[in-house]
TIMILO-210249 format. One record per residue (C-alpha): x, y, z; residue in three letters. Coordinates in Angstrom, 2 decimals. Last residue first. Example, Ala and Ser with C-alpha at 12.3 -4.5 7.8 and 13.67 -1.06 7.14 Angstrom:
<nodes>
[[13.67; -1.06; 7.14]; 'ser']
[[12.30; -4.50; 7.80]; 'ala']
</nodes>
This chain:
<nodes>
[[-13.74; 9.88; 21.10]; 'arg']
[[-12.29; 6.35; 21.97]; 'arg']
[[-12.40; 4.20; 19.07]; 'arg']
[[-13.68; 0.59; 19.38]; 'thr']
[[-11.27; -2.03; 18.19]; 'his']
[[-10.91; -3.79; 15.13]; 'lys']
[[-11.92; -0.74; 13.17]; 'tyr']
[[-13.88; -0.93; 9.86]; 'ile']
[[-14.01; 2.01; 7.27]; 'val']
[[-16.39; 1.88; 4.39]; 'arg']
[[-15.60; 4.03; 1.50]; 'ala']
[[-18.23; 5.99; -0.26]; 'pro']
[[-20.15; 4.99; -3.30]; 'gly']
[[-19.09; 3.51; -6.50]; 'ser']
[[-16.29; 0.75; -7.46]; 'leu']
[[-16.20; -0.13; -3.58]; 'pro']
[[-13.45; 1.05; -1.35]; 'lys']
[[-13.30; -1.24; 1.96]; 'glu']
[[-11.06; 0.35; 4.40]; 'ile']
[[-9.95; -2.16; 7.21]; 'leu']
[[-8.41; -0.62; 10.37]; 'val']
[[-6.40; -2.64; 12.93]; 'asp']
[[-5.20; -5.16; 10.14]; 'pro']
[[-4.84; -8.79; 10.98]; 'ala']
[[-1.94; -9.37; 8.44]; 'leu']
[[-2.37; -13.05; 9.00]; 'asp']
[[-6.24; -13.36; 8.68]; 'leu']
[[-6.38; -10.67; 6.09]; 'leu']
[[-3.96; -12.15; 3.58]; 'val']
[[-6.40; -14.10; 1.63]; 'asp']
[[-8.26; -10.77; 0.85]; 'glu']
[[-6.03; -9.67; -2.12]; 'arg']
[[-7.14; -6.33; -3.84]; 'ser']
[[-4.28; -4.46; -2.25]; 'ser']
[[-3.47; -1.22; -0.35]; 'ala']
[[-1.19; -0.81; 2.67]; 'leu']
[[-0.85; 1.81; 5.38]; 'ile']
[[1.59; 0.55; 7.87]; 'phe']
[[2.32; 2.22; 11.14]; 'thr']
[[5.64; 1.50; 12.98]; 'thr']
[[5.12; 1.00; 16.67]; 'gly']
[[8.24; -1.30; 16.67]; 'thr']
[[7.01; -4.66; 18.08]; 'arg']
[[3.37; -4.40; 17.02]; 'lys']
[[4.37; -3.30; 13.67]; 'ala']
[[6.77; -5.82; 13.27]; 'phe']
[[4.67; -8.68; 14.32]; 'arg']
[[1.83; -7.64; 11.86]; 'his']
[[4.54; -7.12; 8.98]; 'val']
[[5.84; -10.72; 9.74]; 'gly']
[[2.51; -12.18; 9.49]; 'asn']
[[1.60; -10.42; 6.12]; 'ser']
[[5.23; -11.37; 4.78]; 'ile']
[[4.37; -15.16; 5.55]; 'val']
[[0.81; -14.88; 4.16]; 'leu']
[[2.18; -13.39; 1.06]; 'ala']
[[4.97; -16.06; 0.82]; 'thr']
[[2.24; -18.76; 1.05]; 'ile']
[[-0.27; -17.19; -1.65]; 'ala']
[[2.31; -16.40; -4.35]; 'asp']
[[3.68; -12.84; -4.69]; 'leu']
[[2.66; -10.16; -7.20]; 'gly']
[[0.02; -8.49; -5.06]; 'ser']
[[2.08; -8.55; -2.05]; 'cys']
[[0.84; -5.03; -1.14]; 'phe']
[[-0.37; -3.41; -4.37]; 'glu']
[[0.48; -0.01; -2.65]; 'asp']
[[2.77; 0.11; 0.18]; 'ala']
[[3.18; 2.73; 2.57]; 'phe']
[[5.38; 2.67; 5.70]; 'val']
[[4.94; 5.19; 8.42]; 'phe']
[[7.00; 6.07; 11.51]; 'lys']
[[10.18; 5.65; 9.72]; 'lys']
[[12.87; 2.98; 10.47]; 'gln']
[[14.62; 3.25; 7.15]; 'ala']
[[15.37; -0.51; 7.76]; 'ala']
[[11.66; -1.45; 7.20]; 'leu']
[[11.42; 0.34; 3.98]; 'ala']
[[14.75; -1.40; 2.85]; 'met']
[[13.00; -4.83; 3.91]; 'ala']
[[9.96; -3.79; 1.79]; 'leu']
[[12.24; -2.97; -1.25]; 'arg']
[[13.76; -6.51; -0.66]; 'phe']
[[10.44; -8.07; -0.84]; 'arg']
[[9.50; -6.39; -4.18]; 'tyr']
[[12.99; -7.37; -5.66]; 'gln']
[[12.17; -11.09; -4.63]; 'glu']
[[8.96; -10.78; -6.40]; 'gly']
[[10.45; -9.39; -9.41]; 'gly']
[[13.27; -11.99; -9.45]; 'ser']
[[16.69; -11.15; -8.06]; 'leu']
[[19.86; -10.34; -10.12]; 'asn']
[[19.64; -6.72; -9.98]; 'gly']
[[19.40; -6.80; -6.20]; 'pro']
[[22.81; -8.35; -5.71]; 'gln']
[[23.02; -11.79; -4.04]; 'asn']
[[24.35; -12.57; -0.65]; 'leu']
[[21.03; -12.41; 0.87]; 'ile']
[[19.75; -14.53; -1.95]; 'cys']
[[22.29; -17.37; -1.67]; 'phe']
[[21.62; -17.49; 2.23]; 'cys']
[[17.85; -17.69; 2.10]; 'asp']
[[16.25; -15.46; 4.69]; 'asn']
[[14.30; -13.01; 2.43]; 'leu']
[[10.47; -13.09; 3.59]; 'gly']
[[10.25; -9.40; 4.35]; 'ala']
[[10.66; -10.04; 7.93]; 'thr']
[[13.69; -12.07; 7.22]; 'ser']
[[15.34; -9.15; 5.46]; 'leu']
[[14.55; -6.91; 8.44]; 'phe']
[[15.88; -9.36; 10.83]; 'arg']
[[19.02; -10.03; 8.85]; 'leu']
[[19.64; -6.20; 9.18]; 'ser']
[[19.28; -6.46; 12.88]; 'met']
[[21.74; -9.23; 12.96]; 'met']
[[24.29; -7.32; 11.13]; 'leu']
[[23.78; -3.88; 12.95]; 'asp']
[[23.56; -1.10; 10.91]; 'gly']
[[23.35; -0.36; 7.00]; 'glu']
[[21.22; -2.35; 4.79]; 'ile']
[[22.59; -2.48; 1.23]; 'cys']
[[25.51; -4.65; 2.47]; 'asp']
[[23.23; -7.54; 3.18]; 'ile']
[[21.51; -7.59; -0.20]; 'leu']
[[24.82; -7.47; -2.15]; 'thr']
[[26.13; -4.37; -3.28]; 'lys']
[[26.92; -2.55; -6.72]; 'asp']
[[23.19; -2.29; -8.30]; 'thr']
[[21.45; -0.46; -5.42]; 'pro']
[[17.61; -0.57; -5.61]; 'leu']
[[15.80; 2.68; -5.37]; 'val']
[[13.03; 2.82; -2.97]; 'ile']
[[9.86; 4.69; -4.39]; 'glu']
[[7.46; 1.63; -4.44]; 'ala']
[[8.07; 0.71; -0.81]; 'val']
[[6.89; 4.26; 0.25]; 'asn']
[[8.59; 5.73; 3.31]; 'val']
[[7.24; 8.17; 5.89]; 'arg']
[[8.10; 10.44; 8.72]; 'asp']
[[10.38; 12.86; 7.15]; 'ser']
[[7.98; 13.44; 4.27]; 'ala']
[[5.38; 14.76; 6.73]; 'pro']
[[2.17; 12.77; 6.65]; 'ile']
[[-0.93; 14.27; 4.84]; 'ser']
[[0.43; 13.46; 1.48]; 'ala']
[[0.66; 9.53; 2.36]; 'glu']
[[-3.11; 9.68; 3.34]; 'leu']
[[-3.96; 11.19; -0.20]; 'glu']
[[-1.74; 8.65; -1.90]; 'arg']
[[-3.24; 5.77; -0.25]; 'leu']
[[-6.73; 6.91; -0.91]; 'val']
[[-5.82; 7.41; -4.63]; 'val']
[[-4.36; 4.05; -4.83]; 'ser']
[[-7.44; 2.20; -3.35]; 'lys']
[[-9.68; 3.94; -6.08]; 'gly']
[[-12.13; 1.30; -7.03]; 'ala']
[[-10.30; 0.64; -10.30]; 'gly']
[[-9.47; -2.97; -9.26]; 'ser']
[[-11.88; -4.32; -6.59]; 'pro']
[[-11.51; -3.37; -3.09]; 'gly']
[[-9.05; -3.16; -0.13]; 'thr']
[[-7.24; -0.51; 1.88]; 'ile']
[[-5.48; -2.22; 4.95]; 'tyr']
[[-4.42; 0.00; 7.66]; 'ile']
[[-2.02; -1.50; 10.20]; 'ile']
[[-1.46; 0.12; 13.54]; 'glu']
[[1.64; 1.02; 15.30]; 'gly']
[[0.84; 4.66; 16.24]; 'ala']
[[-2.98; 4.99; 16.30]; 'asn']
[[-5.01; 6.02; 13.27]; 'ile']
[[-8.39; 7.55; 12.87]; 'glu']
[[-10.38; 7.62; 9.75]; 'leu']
[[-12.26; 9.91; 7.26]; 'asp']
[[-12.20; 8.75; 3.73]; 'cys']
[[-13.10; 10.30; 0.40]; 'ala']
[[-12.69; 9.48; -3.31]; 'his']
[[-15.01; 11.34; -5.67]; 'val']
[[-15.53; 10.54; -9.25]; 'phe']
[[-17.27; 13.38; -11.03]; 'lys']
[[-19.45; 13.24; -14.37]; 'gln']
[[-20.62; 16.59; -15.53]; 'glu']
[[-18.92; 16.21; -18.84]; 'thr']
[[-20.85; 12.86; -19.36]; 'leu']
[[-24.09; 14.23; -18.36]; 'arg']
[[-23.83; 17.07; -20.73]; 'asp']
[[-22.51; 14.50; -23.47]; 'thr']
[[-25.92; 12.57; -23.14]; 'thr']
[[-25.81; 8.82; -22.19]; 'leu']
[[-28.06; 6.30; -23.85]; 'gly']
[[-25.53; 3.78; -23.87]; 'phe']
[[-25.27; 3.66; -27.87]; 'met']
[[-25.67; 7.32; -27.93]; 'arg']
[[-22.76; 8.00; -25.65]; 'cys']
[[-20.45; 5.42; -27.61]; 'val']
[[-21.32; 7.56; -30.70]; 'ser']
[[-20.55; 10.83; -28.96]; 'ala']
[[-17.05; 9.52; -27.87]; 'val']
[[-16.51; 8.27; -31.59]; 'arg']
[[-17.22; 11.60; -33.01]; 'glu']
[[-14.93; 13.49; -30.46]; 'thr']
[[-16.17; 15.09; -27.25]; 'ile']
[[-12.46; 15.67; -25.75]; 'ala']
[[-11.87; 14.45; -22.22]; 'gly']
[[-12.27; 16.30; -18.99]; 'asn']
[[-14.16; 13.94; -16.76]; 'trp']
[[-13.93; 15.24; -13.32]; 'lys']
[[-11.75; 13.79; -10.60]; 'phe']
[[-12.44; 14.51; -6.86]; 'thr']
[[-9.94; 13.78; -3.96]; 'arg']
[[-10.83; 13.69; -0.33]; 'ser']
[[-8.94; 12.76; 2.82]; 'val']
[[-9.79; 13.13; 6.46]; 'ser']
[[-7.38; 12.02; 9.05]; 'tyr']
[[-7.79; 11.79; 12.75]; 'lys']
[[-4.72; 11.06; 14.89]; 'thr']
[[-4.88; 9.03; 18.07]; 'met']
</nodes>
């Protein structure tokens, strides 16, 4: 078990223009109070290998900030971020994933890509949702200790999101890979079954909920 403590503070640093001052007067806000405004995103949690950490909350609450700070605390050699994977342009999906053929097909299937014509297509010809799923498959194939994914399944339909969530859960438990995911979606919680749920409200501290009691 490893303990993580992340914190990031953002201060208001804009220019006090006439329009800004006018808006402040409309809302009864002094410019001094505005310039002293701080947005603090902090979280303390414990993570075991093979666990799924799910950061959720409304848009603008700071889910991405918490995810990025957690990512920065992990050595680069041990992590992969789904959003940073560059899609090849000159290969089919199955040729993009090196190694054993059946294992490559398993990575694709876990990411919800099991249609023959899709697997034999090139990434550039895929839809946006299929490209997201292929990046996820590439992340799994990288076989890193940690997989980070912001906006997890955000652009996918409900059924596909549930299938992928279930696949990610089984993959994490089978391989010991730790997933740190962020999304506003709540419909995936049952199938994803995260071990740690981080609820990030628009204001106030994050709430960390563990599925199982942590041993101190």
